[in-house]
C-alpha positions as CSV (number, residue, x, y, z in Angstrom):
1,M,-51.9,5.1,-19.4
2,K,-51.4,2.4,-21.5
3,P,-48.8,2.7,-23.7
4,Y,-48.7,3.1,-28.0
5,P,-46.9,3.1,-30.7
6,H,-45.8,6.6,-31.8
7,H,-44.6,7.1,-35.4
8,A,-42.8,10.6,-35.8
9,W,-39.9,9.6,-34.4
10,N,-38.3,12.7,-34.6
11,R,-40.7,14.9,-31.9
12,L,-39.1,12.4,-29.3
13,V,-35.8,13.4,-28.6
14,G,-35.7,14.0,-25.0
15,L,-38.6,11.5,-23.7
16,P,-38.6,8.0,-22.3
17,V,-39.9,5.2,-24.9
18,E,-40.1,1.6,-25.1
19,I,-37.9,0.1,-27.7
20,R,-40.6,-3.0,-28.7
21,K,-39.2,-5.8,-31.4
22,D,-42.4,-8.2,-32.5
23,S,-44.8,-6.6,-29.4
24,E,-41.4,-7.5,-27.1
25,V,-40.0,-4.6,-25.2
26,V,-36.5,-4.8,-26.2
27,R,-35.4,-1.8,-24.0
28,T,-36.4,1.5,-22.3
29,G,-34.7,4.5,-21.8
30,V,-34.4,8.2,-23.3
31,V,-34.4,9.4,-26.8
32,E,-31.4,10.9,-27.6
33,D,-31.7,11.6,-30.8
34,A,-33.7,10.7,-34.0
35,M,-34.3,11.2,-37.6
36,P,-37.4,13.1,-39.1
37,V,-39.3,9.9,-40.5
38,P,-39.3,6.8,-38.4
39,A,-36.0,5.8,-39.7
40,A,-34.0,5.4,-36.9
41,L,-33.7,6.7,-33.2
42,W,-30.7,6.6,-30.8
43,L,-31.4,5.7,-27.2
44,A,-28.9,7.7,-24.5
45,A,-26.4,5.6,-22.3
46,D,-27.9,4.6,-19.0
47,A,-27.8,1.8,-16.0
48,S,-29.5,-0.9,-19.1
49,G,-27.0,-0.4,-21.6
50,G,-24.4,2.2,-24.0
51,R,-26.0,4.2,-26.7
52,A,-28.2,2.3,-28.9
53,L,-29.6,2.9,-32.5
54,F,-32.3,1.5,-33.6
55,T,-34.0,1.1,-36.9
56,A,-37.7,1.1,-37.9
57,A,-36.3,-1.1,-41.1
58,E,-35.1,-3.8,-38.3
59,G,-38.6,-3.9,-37.2
60,Y,-38.5,-1.5,-34.0
61,E,-41.3,0.3,-32.7
62,A,-41.0,3.4,-30.2
63,W,-43.8,3.5,-27.8
64,I,-44.4,5.8,-25.4
65,R,-46.9,6.0,-22.4
66,P,-48.8,9.3,-21.2
67,Q,-48.0,10.3,-17.9
68,A,-49.0,13.2,-15.7
69,L,-46.6,16.0,-14.9
70,G,-45.5,16.3,-11.4
71,G,-44.9,19.7,-9.5
72,K,-46.9,23.1,-9.3
73,L,-46.8,23.8,-12.9
74,C,-47.2,21.3,-15.6
75,Y,-48.1,21.9,-19.4
76,K,-50.7,19.1,-20.9
77,M,-50.9,18.5,-24.6
78,T,-54.1,17.0,-26.5
79,A,-53.1,14.5,-28.9
80,D,-53.2,16.9,-31.7
81,Q,-50.2,19.4,-30.6
82,L,-48.7,15.8,-29.4
83,H,-49.2,14.2,-33.3
84,G,-48.3,17.5,-35.0
85,A,-52.3,17.8,-36.4
86,P,-52.8,21.5,-38.3
87,T,-54.7,24.0,-35.9
88,L,-56.0,27.5,-36.1
89,G,-53.7,30.1,-35.9
90,R,-50.2,27.9,-37.0
């Protein structure tokens, strides 16, 4: 599946993302922490580099790539669940 930008950065904690600026991927990694609005997020340290801070004000975007989950048990999210749209019973 094609990656797409995700603007609710606080919902990305623990997920792999691509950080892009001017349509170019500058780093990939797992989001360690993020602010509630797309103001800033931190990627965890990995083989690509140390812990890093990226801010929306500097033009960075967080892109996600939907993936099929492996194993016997998997949880499928609808676009509404992923993006926080209101549903009945909430």
